[in-house]
C-alpha positions as CSV (number, residue, x, y, z in Angstrom):
1,M,-36.6,1.3,-1.9
2,M,-37.8,5.0,-1.1
3,R,-34.5,5.5,0.5
4,T,-32.6,4.5,-2.6
5,L,-35.1,6.7,-4.7
6,T,-34.6,9.5,-2.4
7,F,-30.9,9.3,-2.6
8,I,-30.7,9.0,-6.1
9,L,-32.9,12.4,-6.8
10,T,-30.8,14.1,-4.2
11,F,-27.6,12.8,-5.7
12,F,-28.2,14.4,-9.1
13,A,-29.0,17.6,-7.4
14,L,-25.7,17.6,-5.6
15,T,-23.5,16.2,-8.4
16,A,-23.2,20.0,-9.6
17,M,-21.6,21.0,-6.4
18,I,-18.6,18.3,-6.5
19,G,-15.7,20.5,-7.9
20,S,-17.8,23.6,-8.2
21,G,-16.7,26.9,-9.4
22,P,-15.7,27.7,-13.2
23,V,-12.1,28.0,-12.4
24,Q,-11.7,25.0,-10.3
25,A,-13.8,22.9,-12.7
26,A,-11.7,24.1,-15.6
27,S,-8.4,23.0,-13.8
28,L,-9.7,19.5,-12.6
29,D,-11.0,18.8,-16.1
30,E,-7.5,19.8,-17.6
31,L,-5.5,18.0,-15.0
32,R,-7.7,14.9,-15.6
33,V,-7.0,14.9,-19.1
34,S,-3.5,15.7,-18.9
35,G,-3.1,12.5,-16.5
36,A,-1.8,14.5,-13.8
37,I,-4.9,13.7,-11.7
38,G,-7.1,10.5,-11.7
39,E,-10.4,9.5,-10.3
40,R,-10.4,6.4,-7.8
41,H,-13.2,4.0,-7.4
42,D,-14.2,5.5,-4.0
43,G,-15.1,8.9,-5.6
44,Y,-12.3,10.7,-4.6
45,T,-9.4,12.2,-6.7
46,V,-5.8,11.2,-6.7
47,L,-2.5,12.4,-7.8
48,R,-0.8,10.5,-10.8
49,N,1.8,12.7,-12.0
50,S,3.5,16.1,-10.8
51,A,2.0,18.9,-12.2
52,P,1.8,22.7,-11.1
53,G,-1.0,23.0,-8.7
54,A,-2.4,19.4,-9.0
55,M,-1.7,18.6,-5.4
56,A,-3.7,21.8,-4.2
57,V,-6.8,20.8,-6.6
58,V,-6.7,17.1,-5.3
59,A,-6.8,18.4,-1.8
60,Q,-9.5,21.0,-2.3
61,V,-11.6,18.6,-4.5
62,N,-11.4,15.7,-2.1
63,A,-12.2,18.0,1.0
64,E,-15.4,19.2,-0.7
65,R,-16.4,15.6,-1.7
66,R,-15.7,14.2,1.5
67,K,-18.2,16.8,3.2
68,I,-20.9,16.0,0.6
69,Y,-20.3,12.2,1.0
70,Q,-20.6,12.6,5.0
71,T,-23.6,14.9,4.7
72,R,-25.3,12.5,2.3
73,A,-24.5,9.4,4.5
74,V,-25.9,10.8,7.5
75,Q,-29.0,11.7,5.9
76,Q,-29.4,8.4,4.2
77,K,-28.3,6.3,7.2
78,I,-25.5,4.6,4.9
79,S,-21.6,4.7,5.1
80,A,-20.1,7.5,3.5
81,A,-17.8,5.0,1.5
82,A,-21.3,3.9,0.0
83,V,-22.0,7.5,-1.1
84,G,-18.7,7.8,-2.6
85,A,-19.0,4.6,-4.6
86,V,-22.1,5.9,-6.0
87,Y,-20.8,9.2,-6.8
88,A,-17.7,7.5,-8.5
89,S,-19.9,5.9,-11.1
90,Q,-21.6,9.4,-11.9
91,I,-18.1,11.0,-12.1
92,F,-17.0,8.5,-14.4
93,A,-20.4,8.8,-16.5
94,N,-19.6,12.6,-16.9
95,A,-15.8,12.8,-17.2
96,Q,-14.3,13.8,-20.5
97,P,-12.4,11.2,-22.7
98,G,-8.8,10.7,-21.5
99,T,-9.6,10.9,-17.7
100,W,-7.9,8.2,-16.0
101,F,-9.5,6.0,-13.4
102,M,-8.2,3.5,-10.7
103,S,-10.1,0.5,-9.9
104,S,-10.6,-1.0,-6.5
105,N,-7.6,-3.5,-7.3
106,G,-5.3,-0.4,-8.1
107,A,-5.4,-0.9,-12.1
108,W,-5.5,2.2,-14.0
109,S,-7.7,2.7,-17.2
110,Q,-8.3,5.5,-19.1
111,K,-11.8,6.6,-20.4
């Protein structure tokens, strides 16, 4: 129970780090709303449609998220996949309307 509480509190503190930087954050949000980039159930972004710079944003955001998930996994003694799933729910909650999400069965839905 204490481990879960510590994880949740630290999670909120680190949430701002995902996709940090004003230029990147604006680009990520714009690409999400345009449908070029979607969010997956595992906490990673995915390219949906070709758009200038979208592939680079996906690679950069996923690399940053992977580092955070791995760090948190080691600290909490859980899998990086479990950390990603928790972050995915927070990403969904904070995403702008129009953002596309891929469920674990591969189906897309729009917020």
